[in-house]
C-alpha positions in Angstrom: -12.5 31.8 -18.4 -8.9 31.1 -20.4 -8.9 28.4 -22.8 -6.3 25.7 -23.1 -3.7 27.7 -25.0 -3.3 30.6 -22.6 -3.0 28.4 -18.9 0.1 28.7 -17.6 1.6 26.1 -15.3 4.3 25.7 -12.5 5.5 22.7 -11.3 7.7 22.9 -8.2 9.8 19.8 -7.3 11.8 19.1 -4.4 14.7 16.8 -4.8 15.7 17.1 -1.4 12.4 17.4 0.4 12.6 14.8 3.6 16.3 16.0 4.0 15.5 19.9 3.8 12.8 19.6 6.1 14.8 17.6 8.8 17.6 19.7 8.5 15.7 22.6 9.0 15.0 21.5 12.4 18.7 20.4 13.0 21.2 21.9 10.5 24.7 19.9 9.7 26.9 20.9 7.7 28.3 17.7 6.5 27.0 15.2 4.8 23.9 13.7 5.7 21.6 11.3 4.8 18.0 9.6 5.8 17.3 5.6 5.8 14.5 3.9 5.4 14.7 -0.3 6.0 13.7 -1.7 2.7 13.9 -5.7 1.8 15.3 -6.0 5.1 18.4 -3.6 4.7 19.0 -0.5 5.5 19.0 1.6 2.8 19.7 5.5 1.9 15.9 7.6 1.6 17.5 11.3 0.8 20.5 12.9 0.8 22.2 16.3 1.3 24.5 18.3 -1.2 27.4 17.5 0.3 26.5 13.6 0.5 25.8 13.5 -2.7 29.4 15.3 -3.7 30.6 12.4 -2.5 29.2 9.9 -4.4 25.9 8.7 -2.0 23.0 8.0 -4.5 19.3 7.4 -2.8 18.7 3.6 -2.7 23.0 2.8 -1.5 22.7 0.2 1.4 23.6 2.4 4.4 26.8 0.0 5.2 28.3 1.0 2.2 27.7 4.8 2.1 29.5 4.6 5.4 32.6 2.7 3.7 32.3 5.7 1.0 32.2 8.4 3.8 33.0 7.6 7.4 31.7 10.7 8.7 27.8 10.3 7.1 25.5 11.5 9.5 22.1 10.0 9.6 18.5 9.7 11.0 15.5 7.3 10.2 13.1 8.4 7.5 9.1 9.5 8.4 7.1 8.9 5.3 4.3 10.5 7.5 6.0 14.0 8.5 7.4 14.1 4.9 3.5 14.2 3.6 2.6 16.6 6.5 5.4 18.9 5.2 4.5 18.5 1.7 0.7 20.0 2.6 2.1 22.8 4.6 3.9 23.5 1.6 0.5 23.0 -0.4 -1.5 25.6 2.0 1.9 28.2 1.8 2.1 28.2 -2.2 -1.7 29.2 -2.4 -0.7 33.1 -2.0 1.0 32.9 -5.4 -2.9 31.5 -6.8 -6.2 29.4 -5.7 -5.3 26.0 -7.5 -2.6 24.2 -6.2 -2.3 20.5 -6.1 0.4 18.1 -5.1 2.4 16.3 -8.2 3.8 13.0 -6.4 5.1 12.9 -2.8 7.9 15.2 -3.6 6.2 18.3 -5.7 3.3 20.6 -6.6 1.6 21.8 -9.5 0.5 25.2 -9.8 -2.4 27.3 -12.2 -0.8 30.4 -12.5 -3.2 31.6 -15.4 -4.2 35.1 -15.0 -2.1 35.5 -11.6 0.9 36.3 -12.4 0.4 40.0 -12.8 -0.1 40.4 -9.5 3.5 39.6 -9.0 5.0 41.5 -11.7 5.3 38.8 -13.9 5.9 35.2 -14.7 9.8 35.5 -14.1 9.6 37.5 -11.2 6.8 35.0 -9.6 9.3 32.2 -9.8 12.0 34.4 -8.5 9.9 35.2 -5.6 8.7 32.3 -5.2 12.4 30.0 -5.4 14.0 33.0 -3.3 11.6 32.4 -0.4 12.0 28.4 -0.3 15.8 28.7 -0.2 15.4 31.5 2.3 13.7 28.3 4.5 16.2 25.8 3.9 14.0 24.1 0.8 15.8 22.9 -2.4 13.3 23.6 -4.8 13.2 22.7 -8.9 10.8 24.9 -11.5 9.3 24.5 -14.4 6.6 27.0 -16.2 5.0 26.0 -19.6 1.5 25.8 -20.9 0.9 22.1 -20.4 1.4 20.4 -16.5 3.5 17.6 -18.3 5.6 19.9 -19.7 5.9 21.9 -16.7 6.7 18.7 -15.2 9.4 17.7 -17.5 11.4 21.2 -17.7 11.0 20.8 -13.5 12.8 17.6 -13.5 15.3 17.3 -16.5 15.7 21.1 -17.4 19.4 22.1 -16.9 18.8 22.9 -13.3 20.7 25.9 -13.0 17.8 28.2 -13.2 14.0 28.0 -13.3 13.0 26.7 -16.7 10.5 28.5 -18.6 8.8 27.8 -21.7 7.6 29.9 -24.4 3.9 30.1 -24.7 2.8 27.9 -27.6 5.9 26.5 -28.2 6.2 23.3 -26.5 7.8 21.4 -28.3 10.5 23.5 -29.0 11.1 23.7 -25.5 11.0 19.4 -24.6 12.7 18.5 -27.6 15.8 18.4 -26.3 14.7 16.6 -23.0 15.2 12.8 -22.9 12.2 10.7 -23.5 11.8 9.7 -19.3 10.6 13.3 -18.9 7.3 12.4 -20.5 6.6 10.6 -17.3 7.0 7.3 -18.9 7.8 4.1 -16.8 12.0 2.5 -16.9 10.7 -0.4 -18.7 9.1 2.3 -22.2 12.0 4.5 -21.4 14.7 1.6 -21.9 12.5 0.2 -25.1 12.7 3.4 -26.9 16.2 4.2 -26.2 16.8 0.7 -27.7 15.0 2.0 -30.8 17.2 5.4 -31.3 14.3 7.3 -29.8 16.4 9.4 -26.6 15.1 12.6 -27.0 11.3 13.9 -27.1 12.0 15.4 -30.6 12.7 12.2 -32.2 9.6 10.6 -30.6 7.3 13.7 -32.0 8.8 12.8 -35.1 8.5 9.3 -35.6 5.3 8.0 -36.9 2.9 7.3 -34.5 1.1 4.1 -35.8 4.2 1.6 -35.1 4.5 3.2 -31.7 1.2 3.0 -31.1 1.0 -1.0 -31.7 4.1 -1.5 -29.8 3.6 0.6 -26.7 -0.2 1.4 -26.5 -1.7 4.6 -26.8 -0.3 5.6 -23.3 2.9 6.9 -24.6 1.6 8.8 -27.1 -1.1 9.9 -24.6 1.4 11.4 -22.6 3.5 13.2 -25.5 0.1 15.1 -26.6 -0.6 16.3 -22.7 2.9 17.3 -22.7 2.4 19.6 -26.2 -1.5 20.4 -25.3 -3.0 18.4 -27.7 -5.3 16.6 -24.5 -5.6 18.2 -22.0 -4.5 17.2 -18.1 -6.5 18.7 -15.5 -4.9 20.3 -11.7 -7.1 19.3 -9.5 -6.5 21.1 -6.2 -6.9 19.7 -2.6 -10.5 21.1 -1.3 -10.3 22.2 2.3 -10.8 20.1 5.3 -14.0 21.4 6.9 -14.4 23.6 9.2 -16.0 23.0 12.4 -17.3 26.0 13.6 -20.3 28.4 14.2 -21.3 31.7 15.5 -24.1 33.5 16.8 -24.6 37.2 17.3 -27.2 38.1 19.6 -29.4 41.2 19.4 -29.0 42.2 22.8 -26.5 40.7 25.6 -27.6 38.1 27.6 -26.3 37.4 31.3 -28.5 34.0 32.6 -27.3 30.5 32.6 -30.6 29.5 30.8 -30.3 31.9 28.0 -26.6 31.0 27.3 -27.1 27.4 27.4 -30.3 27.8 24.8 -27.9 29.7 22.1 -25.5 26.7 22.8 -28.0 24.1 22.1 -28.8 25.8 18.7 -25.1 26.1 17.8 -25.1 22.8 18.9 -27.4 21.2 17.0 -26.4 22.9 13.6 -22.5 21.6 14.7 -24.0 18.2 15.0 -26.0 17.7 12.2 -22.4 18.7 10.0 -20.0 16.3 11.9 -23.5 13.9 11.3 -23.2 14.6 7.5 -19.3 14.3 7.4 -19.3 10.9 9.8 -17.2 12.7 12.2 -17.5 13.3 16.0 -16.3 16.0 18.4 -13.7 15.0 21.1 -13.1 18.4 22.0 -15.6 21.3 22.0 -15.0 25.2 22.6 -17.5 27.7 23.8 -16.3 30.9 23.4 -18.4 33.7 25.0 -18.2 37.1 23.5 -18.7 39.7 26.3 -19.8 43.5 25.7 -16.5 44.6 27.7 -14.6 42.1 24.4 -13.9 40.3 26.8 -14.4 36.5 25.6 -14.1 33.4 28.4 -14.3 30.3 27.3 -15.8 26.8 27.9 -13.7 23.8 27.2 -15.5 20.4 26.7 -13.0 17.4 26.5 -15.2 14.4 25.8 -14.3 11.0 26.6 -15.9 9.3 23.4 -16.3 10.7 19.8 -20.1 12.4 20.3 -22.4 14.0 18.2 -25.7 13.9 19.9 -26.6 17.2 20.8 -28.6 16.2 23.9 -25.6 14.1 25.5 -23.5 17.0 24.9 -25.4 20.0 26.3 -25.8 19.2 29.4 -22.3 18.7 30.0 -21.4 22.5 29.3 -23.6 23.1 32.3 -20.7 23.4 35.0 -18.5 25.6 32.8 -21.1 27.9 31.7 -22.1 28.1 35.2 -18.7 29.3 35.9 -18.4 32.0 33.6 -18.7 35.5 34.8 -21.3 37.3 32.2 -20.1 41.1 33.1 -22.1 43.6 31.4 -23.7 41.0 29.2 -22.7 38.7 26.5 -23.3 39.0 22.8 -22.0 36.9 21.0 -21.2 32.9 21.0 -18.7 30.7 19.0 -18.8 27.0 19.1 -16.0 25.3 17.6 -15.3 21.3 17.5 -11.1 21.7 17.2 -10.5 17.9 17.4 -12.8 15.6 15.5 -12.2 11.7 15.0 -13.8 9.2 12.5 -17.3 8.3 14.0 -19.2 5.9 11.4 -22.9 5.5 11.2 -23.6 2.2 13.0 -26.7 0.0 12.9 -29.7 0.7 15.2 -30.4 -1.9 17.4 -33.2 -2.9 19.9 -30.9 -3.2 22.8 -30.5 -0.2 24.8 -27.3 1.4 25.2 -27.7 4.1 28.2 -25.8 2.4 30.5 -22.2 2.8 28.6 -23.5 6.1 27.5 -24.1 7.1 31.0 -20.4 5.5 31.7 -18.6 8.1 29.2 -20.9 10.7 30.6 -19.9 10.4 34.1 -16.3 9.7 33.0 -16.1 13.3 31.4 -17.5 14.8 33.5 -14.8 13.8 36.5 -12.1 14.5 33.1 -13.2 17.8 32.8 -12.4 18.5 36.8 -9.2 16.7 37.2 -8.2 15.4 33.4 -9.1 13.4 31.5 -5.8 11.4 31.1 -6.2 11.3 35.2 -9.0 8.9 34.8 -7.2 5.4 34.0 -7.4 1.7 33.9 -5.6 -1.2 34.0 -5.1 -3.2 30.5 -3.6 -6.4 30.0 0.1 -6.5 28.9 2.0 -9.9 27.3 4.4 -10.3 30.4 4.2 -13.4 33.0 6.2 -11.1 35.2 3.4 -9.9 37.7 4.8 -6.3 37.9 4.6 -5.8 34.0 1.4 -8.4 33.5 -0.7 -4.7 32.9 -0.2 -1.4 31.4 -2.0 1.6 33.1 -3.9 4.1 30.2 -6.4 7.0 30.0 -9.7 5.7 29.9 -10.7 7.8 27.5 -7.9 7.0 24.9 -8.3 3.5 25.3 -11.0 0.7 25.1 -11.4 -2.4 27.4 -9.5 -6.0 26.7 -10.4 -8.8 27.8 -6.9 -10.6 27.6 -6.9 -11.3 31.4 -8.5 -15.0 30.5 -4.5 -16.3 30.0 -3.1 -15.3 33.1 -3.6 -17.7 36.4 -5.0 -16.1 39.3 -3.7 -13.1 40.6 -4.3 -10.4 43.8 -6.4 -7.8 43.5 -3.4 -5.7 45.8 -0.3 -6.0 44.2 3.0 -4.7 46.1 6.7 -5.0 46.9 7.7 -8.1 48.1 7.9 -8.0 51.9 9.9 -11.0 53.6 8.5 -13.0 56.3 10.0 -15.5 58.4 9.8 -19.2 56.9 12.1 -22.3 56.1 11.6 -25.3 53.4 9.8 -25.1 50.2 6.1 -25.2 51.1 4.1 -22.2 53.1 5.1 -21.9 56.5 2.4 -22.9 58.6 2.6 -19.9 61.2 3.9 -16.5 59.9 3.9 -12.8 60.8 3.2 -10.0 58.4 2.6 -6.3 59.0 2.4 -7.2 63.1 -0.6 -9.8 62.3 0.2 -13.3 63.3 -1.5 -15.3 60.3 -2.0 -19.6 60.6 -2.0 -21.2 57.2 -5.7 -23.3 56.6 -5.0 -24.2 53.1 -1.8 -23.6 50.4 -2.6 -23.9 46.6 0.9 -23.9 44.2 3.5 -23.6 43.2 3.6 -21.3 40.0 7.4 -21.3 38.7 7.9 -17.7 37.3 11.2 -17.4 35.8 12.8 -13.9 35.4 12.9 -12.1 31.8 16.4 -12.3 30.6 16.1 -9.5 27.7 15.0 -7.2 30.4 17.8 -6.2 33.4 15.5 -6.1 36.4 16.9 -5.3 39.5 14.0 -6.8 41.5 14.0 -10.4 39.9 17.9 -11.1 40.1 17.8 -13.5 42.3 16.1 -15.5 39.8 13.1 -17.9 39.8 10.5 -17.6 42.3 7.6 -20.1 43.3 4.4 -18.5 44.1 1.5 -19.9 46.5 -1.9 -19.0 47.1 -2.5 -19.0 50.4 -5.7 -19.3 52.3 -5.4 -18.5 56.6 -7.4 -19.1 59.2 -7.8 -15.7 60.0 -9.8 -15.2 56.8 -7.2 -13.1 54.8 -6.1 -15.0 51.2 -2.3 -13.8 50.5 0.1 -14.3 47.6 3.2 -16.0 48.7 6.7 -16.8 47.0 9.5 -18.8 47.6 13.0 -18.1 46.0 14.9 -21.5 45.6 18.5 -19.7 44.8 18.8 -17.5 47.9 15.9 -19.5 49.9 13.4 -17.0 51.6 9.5 -16.4 51.9 8.3 -12.9 50.7 4.4 -11.8 50.6 4.1 -9.4 47.3 0.3 -9.5 47.4 -3.4 -10.4 48.6 -6.7 -11.4 47.1 -10.5 -10.1 47.8 
């Protein structure tokens, strides 16, 4: 256990995190910037060193940036990808110490207390950290001090030429020449302090505390005391995400399907209990069967909906386990939920849900054979054009929608327009279609549909269409349309 005075904290700041992430995948030698739409204006979100050397700054409008730098290359910013990248860097930084946390949206904080000697000391540790990051194409700024606030100040407001190390026990000496903004103050407080002549942390530390507290509140001096080590500031590392995997080692090899199913059931019960505690449901399960001959056949189960009910999941494994060749026997079982989704607890109801559960289990069984992506459903789309009034989506990754009511009746069978003989603006009384002679008994319409001018569709270049629902004496109910611009009749669908 180390006391507060012996702690050593590293602040790791990535001033060009977003740009470095993009340029690692697509290197570019010239000026480059990331843009983000803010307040109906496209502004610079990040710039590389070449762009900054030509006067471009974060927050500048993109049009002004192109005027300053005509050869500027740009790409849209992806904030979620930047956060995922920062989390990857956090996991990588665990190689230096076990306590690593996030510092805003572009930095990390490491508590290397008692761990620096493993790298030969503090200076070699920082040198190794910087070297590895620069080799990966990432620009770092590092600060090392006794407190989190002091380390942050050195990383953000140090000279930037190298790693900033503060001598242990002398935080005021290291921070005195830095501006007061290094105390993580808001902009208004920073400006107000500068107007009072308190531009450096040394000036602020020497000023009377009572007037500062009355004017700025306790937050200003709290930041100063945290940086100097007079008040503690915790470093909370991110908890590792839960791992949904279990294993079982058998005393004797087994080979019967019933025995493997029994072992799988025991693993499923424990796994589902863990999923329930986290309010998660499994979407993909992988059962690994370790054989005596060191083979490891796997049975993968992709579920149509998130589940954590072992009684429903277990029968779905039967077909896959039955196809596994046991060889000389199976002595290890491992079950892992590789893909999980939130599944919050639901209110119990007296209404049975067996019908919906049976449908989802059927989709899972069919999807196991042909793939869940191949089990599809129709969904409504926001278009009055018949060919665009629906979309097709996998059943397992979509929910049924009831948005068809605003549409007029549409045929169950829809196909490409097929011309028929006819004259006039009303449906022909007698026409031939696909070798059949049909006689019109009743016609309902017309329903005029205009093309969507914002889409270039060759099938709708003829202009307007007048659709009719035609019932024939032969019992067929057809969907016909007439084109006024280029007179002609066509059949496009058939009602059930």
